[in-house]
C-alpha positions as CSV (number, residue, x, y, z in Angstrom):
1,M,-11.1,-3.0,-15.8
2,L,-13.8,-4.9,-17.7
3,T,-14.5,-8.6,-17.4
4,K,-12.7,-10.9,-19.9
5,D,-16.0,-11.7,-21.7
6,L,-16.3,-8.0,-22.7
7,L,-12.8,-7.8,-24.2
8,R,-12.9,-6.5,-27.8
9,V,-9.6,-7.0,-29.8
10,S,-8.7,-7.1,-33.4
11,R,-6.3,-9.8,-34.6
12,R,-5.9,-8.6,-38.1
13,G,-2.5,-9.2,-39.6
14,G,-1.5,-11.5,-36.8
15,G,-1.6,-8.5,-34.3
16,Y,-3.4,-8.0,-31.1
17,R,-5.1,-4.6,-30.6
18,P,-7.9,-3.4,-28.5
19,E,-10.9,-2.1,-30.5
20,F,-11.2,1.3,-28.9
21,A,-14.4,3.4,-28.9
22,G,-14.1,6.5,-31.0
23,R,-16.1,9.7,-31.5
24,E,-18.6,7.8,-33.6
25,H,-19.6,5.9,-30.5
26,R,-20.4,9.0,-28.4
27,P,-24.2,8.9,-29.2
28,L,-24.2,5.2,-28.0
29,A,-22.4,6.2,-24.8
30,A,-24.9,9.0,-24.2
31,K,-27.8,6.5,-24.7
32,V,-26.4,4.1,-22.2
33,L,-26.0,7.0,-19.7
34,G,-29.5,8.2,-20.4
35,T,-30.9,4.7,-19.9
36,F,-29.5,4.5,-16.4
37,Q,-30.6,8.0,-15.6
38,G,-34.1,7.3,-16.9
39,H,-34.6,4.1,-14.8
40,V,-33.9,5.5,-11.3
41,G,-36.7,4.3,-9.1
42,E,-37.4,1.3,-11.4
43,R,-36.6,-2.4,-11.0
44,R,-33.3,-3.7,-12.4
45,G,-35.1,-6.0,-14.7
46,R,-36.6,-3.1,-16.6
47,L,-33.2,-1.5,-16.8
48,D,-31.7,-4.7,-18.2
49,D,-34.5,-5.0,-20.8
50,A,-33.8,-1.4,-21.9
51,L,-30.1,-2.2,-22.2
52,A,-30.9,-5.3,-24.2
53,D,-32.8,-3.2,-26.7
54,L,-29.7,-1.0,-27.1
55,E,-27.6,-4.1,-27.6
56,A,-29.9,-5.3,-30.4
57,D,-29.5,-2.0,-32.3
58,A,-25.7,-1.6,-31.7
59,E,-23.0,-2.8,-34.0
60,D,-21.4,-4.7,-31.2
61,F,-23.3,-5.8,-28.1
62,K,-20.1,-6.0,-26.1
63,L,-19.7,-2.2,-26.4
64,V,-23.1,-1.6,-24.8
65,R,-22.3,-4.1,-22.1
66,G,-18.9,-2.5,-21.5
67,F,-20.4,0.9,-21.0
68,A,-23.0,-0.5,-18.7
69,K,-20.5,-2.4,-16.7
70,L,-18.6,0.8,-15.9
71,L,-21.8,2.7,-15.1
72,E,-23.1,-0.1,-12.8
73,R,-20.3,0.9,-10.4
74,E,-21.9,4.4,-10.1
75,A,-25.4,2.9,-9.5
76,A,-27.0,2.0,-6.2
77,F,-29.5,-0.9,-6.1
78,E,-31.7,-1.5,-3.1
79,T,-34.3,-4.1,-2.1
80,E,-37.7,-2.5,-1.6
81,S,-40.0,-4.9,0.2
82,P,-42.8,-4.6,2.8
83,L,-41.3,-7.5,4.7
84,P,-37.8,-9.0,4.9
85,P,-37.7,-11.3,1.9
86,R,-35.9,-14.2,3.6
87,R,-38.3,-14.2,6.6
88,A,-41.3,-13.9,4.3
89,R,-40.1,-16.9,2.3
90,R,-39.4,-19.0,5.3
91,V,-42.9,-18.4,6.9
92,A,-44.6,-18.8,3.5
93,F,-42.9,-22.1,2.7
94,E,-43.8,-23.4,6.2
95,A,-47.4,-22.4,5.6
96,A,-47.4,-24.0,2.2
97,E,-46.1,-27.2,3.6
98,A,-48.8,-27.2,6.3
99,V,-51.6,-26.5,3.7
100,G,-50.3,-28.8,1.0
101,V,-50.4,-26.4,-1.9
102,V,-51.5,-27.8,-5.2
103,S,-54.2,-25.5,-6.5
104,E,-54.4,-21.7,-6.8
105,A,-56.9,-21.6,-3.9
106,E,-54.6,-23.6,-1.7
107,R,-51.8,-21.1,-2.6
108,G,-54.1,-18.3,-1.4
109,R,-54.8,-20.0,1.9
110,A,-51.0,-20.5,2.4
111,L,-50.4,-16.8,1.8
112,D,-53.3,-15.9,4.2
113,R,-51.8,-18.2,6.9
114,A,-48.3,-16.7,6.4
115,A,-49.8,-13.2,6.6
116,D,-51.4,-14.0,9.9
117,A,-48.1,-15.3,11.3
118,L,-46.3,-12.2,10.1
119,G,-49.0,-9.7,11.2
120,S,-49.3,-8.5,7.6
121,T,-51.4,-8.9,4.5
122,P,-51.3,-11.7,1.8
123,G,-50.3,-9.1,-0.8
124,A,-47.4,-7.8,1.3
125,V,-46.2,-11.4,1.7
126,E,-46.4,-12.1,-2.0
127,D,-44.6,-8.9,-2.9
128,S,-41.8,-9.7,-0.5
129,L,-41.1,-13.3,-1.4
130,Y,-38.5,-12.6,-4.2
131,A,-37.9,-8.9,-3.8
132,D,-34.2,-9.4,-3.1
133,L,-33.6,-11.1,-6.5
134,D,-31.3,-9.0,-8.7
135,E,-33.9,-8.3,-11.3
136,R,-36.4,-7.1,-8.7
137,Q,-34.0,-4.8,-6.9
138,V,-34.7,-1.1,-7.5
139,L,-32.2,1.4,-9.0
140,S,-32.4,3.8,-6.0
141,A,-29.6,6.3,-7.1
142,F,-27.4,6.9,-10.1
143,D,-24.7,9.6,-9.8
144,A,-22.3,9.1,-12.7
145,R,-18.9,10.9,-12.5
146,W,-18.8,11.0,-16.3
147,G,-20.5,12.5,-19.3
148,P,-20.4,10.7,-22.7
149,D,-16.9,11.9,-23.5
150,E,-15.5,10.8,-20.1
151,L,-17.3,7.4,-20.4
152,L,-15.6,6.8,-23.8
153,A,-12.2,7.6,-22.2
154,Q,-12.9,5.4,-19.2
155,Y,-14.0,2.5,-21.5
156,N,-10.9,2.7,-23.6
157,L,-8.6,2.8,-20.6
158,S,-10.5,-0.2,-19.0
159,L,-10.4,-2.1,-22.3
160,A,-6.6,-1.7,-22.6
161,Q,-6.2,-2.7,-18.9
162,T,-8.3,-5.9,-19.5
163,A,-6.1,-6.7,-22.6
164,L,-3.0,-6.4,-20.4
165,F,-4.2,-8.9,-17.9
166,D,-3.0,-11.7,-20.2
167,A,0.4,-10.1,-20.9
168,T,3.6,-12.0,-20.1
169,E,5.8,-8.9,-20.5
170,V,5.4,-5.2,-21.1
171,R,8.1,-2.8,-22.3
172,V,7.4,0.9,-21.7
173,R,9.3,4.1,-22.6
174,S,8.0,7.3,-21.1
175,S,8.8,11.0,-21.0
176,D,8.3,10.8,-17.2
177,P,10.4,7.7,-16.3
178,K,10.8,8.6,-12.7
179,T,7.0,8.6,-12.1
180,L,6.7,5.4,-14.1
181,V,9.4,3.5,-12.0
182,S,7.9,4.9,-8.8
183,A,4.5,3.5,-9.8
184,V,6.0,0.1,-10.7
185,K,7.7,-0.2,-7.3
186,R,4.7,1.0,-5.4
187,L,2.5,-1.6,-7.0
188,G,5.1,-4.3,-6.2
189,L,5.6,-5.4,-9.8
190,L,8.6,-7.3,-11.2
191,Y,10.6,-5.1,-13.5
192,E,13.9,-4.4,-15.1
193,I,15.4,-1.2,-16.5
194,E,17.3,-1.7,-19.8
195,R,19.3,0.6,-21.9
196,T,18.3,0.8,-25.5
197,D,19.3,3.1,-28.4
198,A,16.0,5.0,-27.8
199,G,16.8,5.5,-24.1
200,R,16.0,3.6,-20.9
201,E,13.1,1.1,-21.2
202,V,11.2,-0.3,-18.3
203,V,10.4,-4.0,-18.7
204,V,7.6,-5.3,-16.5
205,T,6.8,-8.9,-15.9
206,G,3.1,-9.6,-16.7
207,P,0.7,-11.6,-14.6
208,D,0.5,-14.4,-17.2
209,A,4.2,-15.1,-16.7
210,L,4.0,-15.8,-13.0
211,F,4.1,-19.4,-11.8
212,R,1.9,-18.3,-8.9
213,R,-0.5,-16.1,-10.9
214,T,-2.8,-14.1,-8.6
215,R,-5.6,-11.7,-9.5
216,R,-4.1,-9.2,-7.1
217,Y,-0.9,-9.0,-9.2
218,G,-2.9,-8.8,-12.4
219,T,-5.0,-5.9,-11.1
220,R,-1.9,-4.0,-10.0
221,F,-0.3,-4.7,-13.3
222,A,-3.3,-3.3,-15.2
223,R,-3.5,-0.2,-12.9
224,L,0.0,0.7,-14.1
225,L,-1.5,1.8,-17.4
226,R,-3.0,4.8,-15.6
227,T,0.5,6.2,-14.8
228,V,1.8,5.3,-18.3
229,A,-1.1,7.1,-20.1
230,R,-0.6,10.3,-18.0
231,A,2.8,11.0,-19.5
232,R,3.1,13.5,-22.3
233,E,4.8,10.9,-24.6
234,W,4.9,7.2,-24.1
235,T,5.0,3.9,-26.0
236,L,4.1,0.4,-24.7
237,E,4.7,-3.0,-26.3
238,A,3.1,-6.0,-24.6
239,T,3.6,-9.6,-25.3
240,V,0.2,-11.2,-24.8
241,D,-0.8,-14.9,-24.3
242,D,-3.8,-14.9,-26.7
243,R,-5.4,-18.2,-26.0
244,G,-2.2,-20.1,-26.3
245,T,-0.8,-18.0,-29.1
246,E,1.7,-15.2,-28.5
247,G,0.5,-11.8,-29.7
248,T,2.0,-8.3,-29.6
249,M,0.0,-5.3,-28.5
250,R,1.5,-1.9,-29.3
251,L,0.1,1.3,-27.8
252,S,1.3,4.9,-27.5
253,D,0.2,8.4,-26.6
254,A,-1.3,8.6,-30.1
255,D,-4.0,6.1,-29.2
256,H,-7.4,6.5,-27.6
257,V,-6.0,5.9,-24.1
258,S,-6.2,8.6,-21.5
259,V,-7.0,8.9,-17.8
260,P,-10.3,10.7,-17.1
261,D,-10.3,12.6,-13.9
262,A,-8.1,10.2,-11.9
263,E,-5.0,10.6,-9.9
264,P,-1.9,8.7,-11.1
265,V,-1.1,5.4,-9.5
266,A,2.2,6.9,-8.2
267,G,0.1,8.5,-5.5
268,V,-0.7,5.0,-4.2
269,T,1.2,4.1,-1.1
270,Y,2.5,0.6,-0.3
271,D,-0.3,-1.4,-2.0
272,S,2.2,-4.4,-2.1
273,G,1.6,-5.4,1.5
274,V,5.1,-6.7,2.6
275,E,6.8,-3.4,1.9
276,A,4.0,-1.4,3.5
277,D,4.0,-3.6,6.6
278,F,7.8,-3.3,7.0
279,A,7.9,0.4,6.4
280,A,5.2,1.1,9.0
281,R,6.8,-1.0,11.7
282,F,10.4,0.2,11.0
283,S,9.3,3.9,11.0
284,G,7.8,3.4,14.4
285,L,11.1,2.7,16.0
286,D,13.5,5.2,17.5
287,L,16.6,4.4,15.6
288,D,19.6,6.3,14.3
289,W,18.6,5.2,10.7
290,E,16.3,7.1,8.4
291,L,14.2,5.0,6.0
292,V,14.3,6.3,2.5
293,R,11.7,5.1,-0.1
294,E,12.9,4.5,-3.6
295,P,16.5,5.7,-3.5
296,E,18.5,6.6,-6.6
297,P,19.2,3.8,-9.1
298,L,22.3,1.6,-8.8
299,E,24.4,0.7,-11.8
300,A,24.3,-3.0,-12.4
301,G,26.4,-3.7,-15.5
302,A,24.3,-2.9,-18.6
303,T,21.1,-2.5,-16.6
304,V,19.9,-0.5,-13.6
305,M,18.7,-1.7,-10.2
306,I,16.5,0.4,-7.9
307,P,16.3,-1.1,-4.4
308,D,13.0,-0.8,-2.5
309,F,14.5,1.2,0.4
310,A,17.7,2.7,1.7
311,F,18.8,3.3,5.3
312,D,20.7,6.6,5.9
313,Y,22.7,6.8,9.1
314,R,21.9,10.0,10.9
315,Y,25.5,10.8,12.1
316,A,27.5,10.0,9.0
317,D,27.4,10.0,5.2
318,F,26.6,6.3,5.1
319,R,23.8,4.4,3.3
320,V,22.7,0.8,3.3
321,Y,20.4,-0.3,0.5
322,F,17.5,-2.8,1.1
323,E,15.8,-5.0,-1.5
324,I,12.8,-7.2,-0.9
325,M,12.3,-10.1,-3.3
326,G,8.6,-10.8,-3.5
327,F,6.6,-11.9,-6.6
328,W,8.8,-14.1,-8.6
329,T,9.5,-16.3,-11.6
330,P,12.7,-18.4,-12.1
331,E,13.8,-15.8,-14.8
332,Y,13.2,-13.0,-12.3
333,V,15.3,-14.6,-9.7
334,E,18.1,-15.3,-12.1
335,S,18.0,-11.7,-13.3
336,K,18.0,-10.4,-9.8
337,L,20.9,-12.5,-8.8
338,S,22.9,-11.4,-11.9
339,K,22.2,-7.8,-10.9
340,L,23.4,-8.5,-7.4
341,D,26.6,-9.8,-9.1
342,A,27.0,-6.5,-10.9
343,V,26.3,-4.1,-8.1
344,E,29.6,-3.1,-6.5
345,D,30.9,-0.7,-3.9
346,V,27.6,-0.4,-2.0
347,E,26.2,-2.0,1.1
348,L,23.1,-4.0,0.3
349,L,20.7,-6.1,2.4
350,V,18.3,-8.5,0.6
351,A,15.2,-9.9,2.2
352,V,14.6,-13.3,0.5
353,D,11.3,-15.2,0.5
354,D,12.0,-18.6,2.0
355,D,10.2,-20.2,-0.9
356,L,12.9,-18.9,-3.3
357,G,15.7,-20.9,-1.7
358,V,18.4,-18.5,-2.9
359,G,19.7,-17.1,0.4
360,E,23.0,-18.8,-0.1
361,D,23.3,-17.4,-3.6
362,V,22.7,-13.9,-2.3
363,E,25.3,-14.4,0.5
364,S,27.9,-15.6,-2.0
365,R,27.6,-12.2,-3.8
366,D,28.8,-10.5,-0.6
367,H,25.4,-9.2,0.2
368,R,23.5,-9.9,3.5
369,A,20.5,-12.2,3.0
370,I,17.6,-11.9,5.4
371,P,15.1,-14.8,5.1
372,Y,11.5,-14.1,5.6
373,S,8.1,-15.8,5.2
374,G,5.0,-13.7,4.9
375,T,6.4,-10.6,6.5
376,V,10.0,-9.2,7.0
377,R,11.0,-9.3,10.6
378,V,12.1,-5.8,11.6
379,K,14.4,-7.2,14.3
380,D,16.3,-9.2,11.6
381,V,16.9,-6.0,9.6
382,V,17.8,-4.0,12.7
383,D,20.3,-6.6,13.8
384,A,21.9,-6.4,10.3
385,L,22.1,-2.6,10.6
386,R,23.7,-2.9,14.0
387,R,26.8,-4.5,12.4
388,Y,27.3,-1.3,10.4
389,E,26.4,0.9,13.3
390,D,29.0,-0.6,15.7
391,D,31.7,0.3,13.2
392,L,30.3,3.8,12.6
393,V,30.0,4.5,16.3
394,A,33.6,3.3,16.9
395,A,34.8,5.6,14.1
396,S,32.9,8.5,15.5
397,A,34.3,7.9,19.0
398,D,37.9,7.7,17.6
399,A,37.4,11.1,16.0
400,L,36.5,12.7,19.3
401,P,39.1,14.2,21.8
402,A,40.1,12.0,24.6
403,E,38.2,14.1,27.1
404,L,35.0,16.1,26.6
405,V,34.7,19.4,28.6
406,P,31.4,21.1,27.8
407,D,31.0,24.7,28.9
408,D,27.5,24.0,30.4
409,D,27.0,23.4,34.0
410,V,24.3,20.9,33.1
411,V,23.9,19.2,29.7
412,S,22.2,16.1,28.4
413,L,24.2,13.4,26.6
414,S,21.8,13.7,23.7
415,D,22.4,17.4,23.3
416,L,26.2,17.0,23.7
417,A,26.2,14.2,21.0
418,A,24.2,16.4,18.7
419,R,26.8,19.2,19.0
420,H,29.5,16.9,17.9
421,G,27.4,15.3,15.2
422,V,27.6,11.8,16.6
423,S,25.2,9.4,18.2
424,E,24.9,9.1,22.0
425,D,26.6,5.7,21.8
426,A,29.7,7.4,20.4
427,I,30.2,9.4,23.6
428,E,28.9,6.8,26.0
429,D,32.5,5.8,27.1
430,E,34.1,9.2,26.9
431,A,35.7,10.8,29.9
432,F,34.1,14.0,31.3
433,P,36.6,15.3,33.9
434,E,34.6,18.4,34.9
435,H,31.2,16.7,35.2
436,E,29.5,13.9,37.0
437,R,27.0,11.7,35.1
438,V,23.5,11.7,36.5
439,G,21.4,9.3,34.5
440,R,21.7,10.6,30.9
441,T,22.8,14.1,32.1
442,L,26.2,15.7,32.9
443,V,26.2,17.9,36.0
444,R,29.1,19.9,37.5
445,P,29.9,19.0,41.1
446,A,29.2,22.6,42.2
447,V,25.7,22.2,41.0
448,L,25.2,19.0,42.9
449,D,26.6,20.7,46.0
450,A,24.1,23.5,45.7
451,L,21.2,21.0,45.2
452,R,22.2,19.3,48.4
453,E,21.6,22.6,50.2
454,E,18.3,23.2,48.5
455,I,16.8,19.7,48.7
456,T,16.2,18.4,52.2
457,E,14.7,15.3,54.0
458,G,10.9,15.4,54.1
459,M,10.5,17.8,51.2
460,D,7.5,17.4,48.9
461,Y,8.5,15.6,45.7
462,A,6.9,18.2,43.5
463,D,8.9,21.0,45.2
464,A,12.1,19.0,44.8
465,E,11.3,18.4,41.1
466,A,10.8,22.1,40.6
467,V,14.2,22.9,42.2
468,L,15.9,20.4,39.9
469,A,14.2,21.8,36.9
470,D,15.4,25.4,37.8
471,R,18.9,24.0,37.6
472,G,18.3,22.4,34.2
473,V,18.1,18.8,35.5
474,D,15.2,17.0,34.0
475,D,15.8,13.4,35.3
476,A,14.5,13.9,38.8
477,S,14.7,10.3,39.8
478,A,18.4,9.9,38.8
479,A,19.3,13.3,40.4
480,L,17.6,12.5,43.8
481,S,19.4,9.1,43.8
482,A,22.7,10.8,43.2
483,L,22.0,13.1,46.1
484,G,21.3,10.2,48.4
485,Y,17.5,10.4,48.4
486,R,14.5,8.2,47.5
487,V,10.9,9.0,47.0
488,E,8.3,7.7,49.4
489,W,5.0,7.6,47.5
490,E,1.7,8.2,49.2
491,G,-0.9,6.6,47.0
492,L,-2.0,9.0,44.3
493,G,-1.5,12.0,46.5
494,G,2.1,12.6,45.7
495,G,5.5,11.7,47.3
496,T,8.0,12.8,49.9
497,V,11.8,12.9,49.6
498,R,13.4,10.5,52.1
499,S,17.0,9.6,52.8
500,R,18.1,6.3,51.4
501,E,20.0,5.5,54.6
């Protein structure tokens, strides 16, 4: 984006339209590029003077400054100084105070005294005094990603983004709606999806409509234009707060807005913070639920709702949706609650910011409200999922035969549960008439009898562990305990099998 003071818009006819750069401005873009390239190794003050000369000759000085603002991001400025400037200033000012500088001669004596203290020369001290001021910094490198054409494209995109920063609402139709909605959600923006005669329309709340307006939200909002402009066909209508007057900005794929050599914002992962934090912590747990990002839309009356996440149970065709209510306006909350009213026949958890104070309203709509402040507690969500899981486990257990008789001599509970397509909890209380349970493993009595013959008192633990592994028993501690043994550890050198009696 550009800074607000560089915004160029036309208000002709009561409209609000960015004044984009066209092909006729390509020579000016090339001149600004050349000015940066030609001043590598020179002080910034000289670069600024050269750009000021371009401004004087240009039809609009803001255009030159806009190009320069973008190119500054590709430039590296360094302080070139014989001595550290801050140290040189401190010593020189102390010397000046001691000498009592009034005349030029006294100034020279102060510099001589400072040079002696710094082990340098008066000239080096003088050159270092203000070398770190912006205008005295040196343009050490300039490696622009763009030529004149790409600079024009980047300027037009940045200009439109800056204009959008004052939007209260934006309506977008796109030939790639899935990518658009994905970007809106990844950026953590407030949105609705409405059906119109022309098709589905994504309505995004602008930064100027928020009670708690933040630059972070505005920046994310502006970045959405990158995704919008990459679609083959698109239209955008923004309601803009133009210095207290409501204006309308209309853009489409026919305008001078494109994305020069940039990836779409849909590639950005959880830039919203709360969702990213929750997803990272939940995914690190070993649960029977799979976290799904951006599940399919849910019908909500005349509109559509796309929850932030869904949880799919691994052992049944069962899904729980999860919505996090973050940035907000009163209108957004009311709209969200009305959608919750309209969503039927699905299981939905809603994490509600404590500041909203609408937890009871969510609960009254037969959805589970999970209050949070700052971050969503994973434990609270897991506890809510456990309520569903208990019923799912009970249903799975009811579908199993009264007794389970696997053909294997040795089989783990996890492997057996996987064969039946259920969780381990579902078979936890089942009867296994032909096996004994050893830890989390089922073992036939005949195998245990054979192990009693092969494992003896005083045997090295490593040898006993190898015997158990040959029989397919991985949990050595539980198996030795079942056989009546314990392990006597001998420091770091290993262990010996001993009788528990």
